[in-house]
C-alpha positions as CSV (number, residue, x, y, z in Angstrom):
1,M,-22.7,-20.7,9.0
2,N,-18.9,-21.0,9.0
3,F,-15.7,-19.3,7.8
4,Q,-15.4,-21.7,4.9
5,Q,-18.8,-20.7,3.5
6,L,-17.9,-17.0,3.7
7,E,-14.7,-17.9,1.8
8,Y,-16.7,-19.7,-0.9
9,I,-19.2,-16.9,-1.5
10,L,-16.4,-14.3,-1.8
11,A,-14.7,-16.6,-4.4
12,V,-17.9,-16.7,-6.4
13,H,-18.4,-13.0,-6.2
14,R,-14.8,-12.4,-7.3
15,H,-14.8,-14.9,-10.2
16,Q,-18.5,-14.6,-11.1
17,H,-18.4,-18.3,-11.9
18,F,-19.0,-21.3,-9.7
19,G,-16.4,-23.5,-11.5
20,K,-13.6,-21.0,-11.3
21,A,-14.4,-20.2,-7.7
22,A,-14.3,-23.9,-6.8
23,E,-11.0,-24.3,-8.5
24,S,-9.5,-21.3,-6.6
25,C,-10.8,-22.8,-3.3
26,H,-9.4,-26.3,-4.2
27,V,-12.8,-28.1,-3.8
28,T,-15.2,-29.7,-6.3
29,Q,-17.9,-27.4,-7.7
30,A,-20.6,-29.6,-6.2
31,T,-19.1,-29.2,-2.7
32,L,-18.9,-25.4,-3.0
33,S,-22.4,-25.1,-4.5
34,A,-23.9,-27.2,-1.7
35,M,-22.2,-25.1,1.0
36,I,-23.4,-21.9,-0.6
37,I,-27.0,-23.2,-1.0
38,K,-26.9,-24.3,2.7
39,L,-25.9,-20.7,3.7
40,E,-28.6,-19.2,1.6
41,E,-31.2,-21.4,3.2
42,E,-29.9,-20.4,6.6
43,L,-30.1,-16.6,5.6
44,G,-33.4,-16.9,3.9
45,F,-32.5,-15.2,0.6
46,S,-30.4,-15.8,-2.5
47,I,-26.9,-14.4,-2.5
48,F,-26.4,-15.0,-6.2
49,D,-28.7,-14.6,-9.2
50,R,-27.8,-17.8,-11.1
51,S,-29.9,-16.9,-14.2
52,H,-27.3,-14.3,-15.2
53,K,-24.2,-15.2,-17.2
54,P,-21.8,-14.4,-15.6
55,I,-23.1,-15.0,-12.2
56,K,-24.5,-11.8,-10.6
57,T,-24.5,-11.0,-6.9
58,T,-27.9,-9.9,-5.6
59,D,-28.4,-6.6,-3.7
60,Q,-28.7,-8.5,-0.4
61,G,-25.7,-10.6,-1.4
62,L,-23.6,-7.5,-1.8
63,E,-24.4,-6.6,1.9
64,V,-23.3,-10.1,2.8
65,M,-20.0,-9.7,0.9
66,E,-19.2,-6.6,2.9
67,K,-19.8,-8.4,6.2
68,A,-18.0,-11.5,5.1
69,R,-14.9,-9.6,4.3
70,N,-15.1,-7.9,7.8
71,I,-15.6,-11.2,9.5
72,L,-12.7,-12.9,7.7
73,S,-10.5,-10.0,8.3
74,L,-11.1,-10.2,12.1
75,Q,-10.5,-14.0,11.8
76,R,-7.1,-13.3,10.2
77,E,-6.2,-10.8,12.9
78,L,-7.1,-13.3,15.6
79,I,-5.0,-16.0,13.9
80,G,-2.2,-13.4,13.7
81,I,-2.3,-13.0,17.5
82,K,-1.6,-16.6,18.0
83,E,0.9,-17.2,15.1
84,T,3.3,-14.4,15.9
85,D,6.2,-16.3,14.5
86,S,4.6,-17.1,11.2
87,F,3.2,-13.7,10.1
88,M,5.7,-13.6,7.2
89,S,4.6,-16.9,5.7
90,G,1.8,-18.0,3.4
91,T,0.8,-16.2,0.2
92,I,0.5,-12.4,-0.3
93,R,-1.0,-11.1,-3.5
94,I,0.4,-7.6,-4.5
95,G,-0.6,-5.2,-7.1
96,I,1.9,-2.5,-8.2
97,I,1.7,0.3,-10.7
98,P,4.0,0.1,-13.8
99,T,5.8,3.4,-13.1
100,I,7.0,1.9,-9.8
101,A,7.4,-1.8,-10.7
102,S,10.3,-1.7,-13.0
103,S,12.7,0.2,-10.6
104,L,11.4,-1.0,-7.2
105,L,10.9,-4.8,-7.7
106,P,14.5,-5.6,-8.6
107,I,15.6,-3.9,-5.4
108,I,13.2,-5.4,-2.9
109,L,12.2,-8.9,-4.2
110,P,15.6,-10.6,-3.8
111,E,15.9,-9.4,-0.2
112,I,12.3,-10.3,0.7
113,M,12.6,-13.8,-0.7
114,K,15.9,-14.3,1.0
115,S,14.8,-13.0,4.3
116,Y,11.4,-14.8,4.4
117,P,11.7,-18.2,2.6
118,D,8.3,-19.3,3.8
119,L,6.6,-16.3,2.1
120,K,5.1,-16.6,-1.4
121,L,4.5,-13.5,-3.4
122,I,2.1,-13.1,-6.3
123,V,2.9,-9.8,-7.9
124,N,0.7,-8.2,-10.7
125,E,1.6,-5.0,-12.6
126,I,-1.7,-3.1,-12.9
127,T,-3.0,0.5,-12.8
128,T,-4.0,2.5,-9.8
129,E,-7.7,2.2,-10.6
130,E,-7.4,-1.6,-10.9
131,I,-5.4,-1.9,-7.6
132,V,-8.2,0.0,-5.7
133,H,-10.9,-2.3,-7.4
134,H,-8.9,-5.5,-6.8
135,L,-8.3,-4.7,-3.1
136,Q,-12.1,-4.0,-2.6
137,M,-13.0,-7.2,-4.4
138,D,-10.3,-9.3,-2.5
139,K,-8.4,-10.1,-5.7
140,I,-5.2,-8.8,-4.1
141,D,-4.0,-8.3,-0.5
142,L,-1.7,-5.2,-0.9
143,G,-1.1,-2.5,-3.4
144,I,2.1,-0.5,-4.0
145,L,1.3,2.8,-5.6
146,A,1.4,6.6,-5.6
147,T,-0.8,8.2,-2.9
148,P,-2.8,9.8,-1.4
149,L,-5.9,8.1,-2.8
150,N,-8.6,9.7,-0.6
151,E,-10.3,6.3,-0.3
152,D,-12.0,5.9,3.2
153,T,-12.0,2.1,2.9
154,L,-8.2,1.9,2.3
155,E,-5.3,2.1,4.8
156,E,-2.1,3.8,3.5
157,Y,1.3,3.2,4.8
158,I,3.8,5.7,3.4
159,L,7.1,4.1,2.2
160,Y,9.1,6.9,0.7
161,Y,9.0,10.2,-1.2
162,E,10.5,10.0,-4.6
163,P,11.8,13.1,-6.4
164,M,10.9,13.8,-10.0
165,L,13.7,14.8,-12.4
166,V,13.7,16.5,-15.8
167,Y,15.3,14.6,-18.7
168,G,16.6,16.3,-21.9
169,L,18.8,19.1,-20.7
170,D,22.7,19.4,-20.3
171,N,23.0,19.4,-16.5
172,S,26.5,20.8,-16.7
173,K,25.1,24.2,-17.4
174,K,22.8,24.6,-14.5
175,D,22.4,23.0,-11.0
176,Y,18.6,22.9,-11.1
177,I,15.5,23.8,-13.1
178,T,12.2,25.5,-12.3
179,S,8.7,24.6,-13.4
180,S,8.4,27.9,-15.2
181,E,11.4,27.1,-17.4
182,V,9.7,23.7,-18.3
183,K,6.2,24.7,-19.1
184,N,7.0,26.3,-22.5
185,K,9.0,23.3,-23.7
186,E,7.7,20.3,-25.7
187,I,6.9,17.8,-22.9
188,W,6.7,14.0,-23.7
189,L,4.1,12.2,-21.5
190,L,2.9,8.8,-20.6
191,E,-0.5,7.8,-21.9
192,E,-3.7,8.5,-20.0
193,G,-4.3,6.1,-17.1
194,H,-0.9,6.6,-15.5
195,C,-1.0,8.8,-12.5
196,F,2.5,9.9,-13.3
197,R,1.2,11.6,-16.4
198,N,-1.2,13.7,-14.2
199,Q,1.7,14.6,-11.9
200,A,3.9,15.6,-14.8
201,I,1.1,17.9,-16.1
202,T,0.8,19.5,-12.7
203,I,4.5,20.1,-12.2
204,C,5.0,21.5,-15.6
205,E,1.9,23.6,-15.4
206,L,0.6,22.2,-18.6
207,Q,-2.9,22.7,-20.0
208,E,-4.5,19.7,-21.7
209,K,-5.3,22.0,-24.6
210,K,-1.6,22.6,-25.3
211,V,-0.9,18.9,-25.0
212,D,-3.6,18.2,-27.6
213,E,-2.3,20.8,-30.1
214,S,1.2,19.4,-30.3
215,K,2.3,18.6,-33.9
216,L,3.4,15.2,-32.8
217,R,1.3,13.7,-30.1
218,L,2.8,10.6,-28.6
219,E,1.6,9.0,-25.4
220,A,4.1,6.4,-24.3
221,N,3.6,3.4,-22.1
222,S,7.1,3.3,-20.6
223,F,9.8,5.6,-19.4
224,E,12.2,4.0,-21.9
225,T,10.0,5.2,-24.8
226,L,9.9,8.7,-23.4
227,I,13.7,8.7,-23.1
228,N,14.2,7.5,-26.7
229,I,11.6,10.0,-28.1
230,T,13.3,12.9,-26.2
231,D,16.7,11.9,-27.5
232,Q,15.4,11.7,-31.1
233,F,13.1,14.7,-31.3
234,G,14.3,17.0,-28.5
235,G,12.0,18.4,-25.8
236,L,11.8,17.2,-22.2
237,T,10.2,14.5,-20.2
238,L,9.9,13.8,-16.5
239,L,11.3,10.7,-14.8
240,P,11.1,9.3,-11.2
241,E,14.5,9.3,-9.5
242,L,14.6,5.6,-8.6
243,Y,14.2,4.7,-12.3
244,C,17.0,7.1,-13.2
245,L,19.5,5.3,-11.0
246,Q,19.6,2.5,-13.6
247,L,20.4,4.8,-16.6
248,P,23.9,4.8,-18.2
249,E,26.1,7.8,-17.4
250,Q,25.6,9.4,-20.8
251,R,21.8,9.7,-20.1
252,K,22.3,10.7,-16.5
253,R,24.2,13.8,-17.8
254,K,20.8,14.9,-19.2
255,L,19.0,14.8,-15.9
256,S,18.2,18.0,-14.0
257,P,16.6,18.3,-10.5
258,F,14.0,20.9,-9.7
259,K,14.6,23.9,-7.6
260,K,13.4,23.6,-4.0
261,P,10.7,22.8,-3.0
262,I,11.4,19.8,-5.1
263,P,8.3,17.9,-6.6
264,V,8.1,14.4,-5.2
265,R,5.6,11.6,-5.4
266,E,4.4,9.8,-2.3
267,I,4.7,6.0,-2.6
268,S,2.8,3.8,-0.2
269,I,1.7,0.3,0.7
270,V,-2.2,0.2,0.7
271,S,-4.5,-2.4,2.2
272,Y,-8.2,-2.8,2.4
273,R,-9.4,-2.6,6.0
274,Q,-6.4,-4.5,7.4
275,V,-7.2,-7.8,5.6
276,V,-3.4,-8.5,5.9
277,N,-1.8,-8.9,9.4
278,P,-0.6,-5.4,10.4
279,K,2.7,-7.0,11.5
280,T,3.2,-8.2,8.0
281,I,2.6,-4.8,6.5
282,Q,4.9,-3.2,9.1
283,T,7.7,-5.7,8.3
284,L,7.4,-5.2,4.6
285,S,7.3,-1.4,4.9
286,T,10.4,-1.3,7.1
287,L,12.4,-3.5,4.8
288,I,11.4,-1.4,1.7
289,K,12.2,1.8,3.5
290,E,15.7,0.5,4.5
291,L,16.4,-0.7,0.9
292,V,15.1,2.4,-1.0
293,T,15.5,5.5,1.1
294,P,19.4,5.5,1.1
295,R,19.3,5.4,-2.7
296,L,17.2,8.6,-3.0
297,S,18.4,12.2,-2.8
298,V,15.3,13.1,-0.7
299,S,17.3,12.0,2.4
300,N,19.3,15.2,2.0
301,Y,16.3,17.4,2.2
302,Q,14.0,18.5,5.0
303,N,10.3,18.1,4.8
304,K,9.7,21.8,4.1
305,D,11.9,21.3,1.0
306,L,9.4,18.8,-0.5
307,D,6.3,19.4,-2.6
308,I,4.1,16.4,-2.6
309,I,2.3,16.2,-5.9
310,G,-1.2,14.6,-5.8
311,I,-2.4,12.0,-8.3
């Protein structure tokens, strides 16, 4: 048994296809299949049920996958001890939720690529549910999303707290707004599947029944759509502060902060059982904090003034 065999079985488990697994590992299918068969003979049982299309991992095989991930994780940690100067090199696969991606990536990606030219990033915009699944299946290395997730197998590293703002009111008339003032208004929401939708419902004290009974029910897939609909039909919507920084001045005049304690969402980097070198995560976290925190009004508040909204 060797590390390469463990990489091969994880690849087949991930792709559910020997050919695609071999391609991802940059070997021939014959080589990959032979190495896996050799491992199965050594273990004394089949890891994969080849009669299924797509390939299915057996119950014993699933136990092997869990141990294989742990072994390879320890291997990476040991390599990390030796290669202290190269922990910000190689390839890192990152999943990020859409409600963060559009505002965060333009801020952090140029600086990351400039500071670490030997680092290759593969970034996918996917949902929270997909990030959790992809981390556990070793399809991505890190996730950037709203937390807490309450997943025992995942490690969370808090990056920043992002205030939520109300869009649709003339902010020259009032310094702030309360949730009680919002709950009786028409509220435009993102479609189901976005954790930001759930947070908006919580903040505005909305009932799903009221949402369902609206004469015009629109569930948007972007903040831009929410803003346009609010401008056209009135009502209100909620937006994260980092996204609001890119709005034109005319639209910024329609933004209102909440009264303290202000509702915020917790944004974190998430990993699966330290598959990624902890030094890499720490370096990325520090860089993101330094780039983002000064842009947010949350730096003007104390912790007691913040209301962290769950997902």
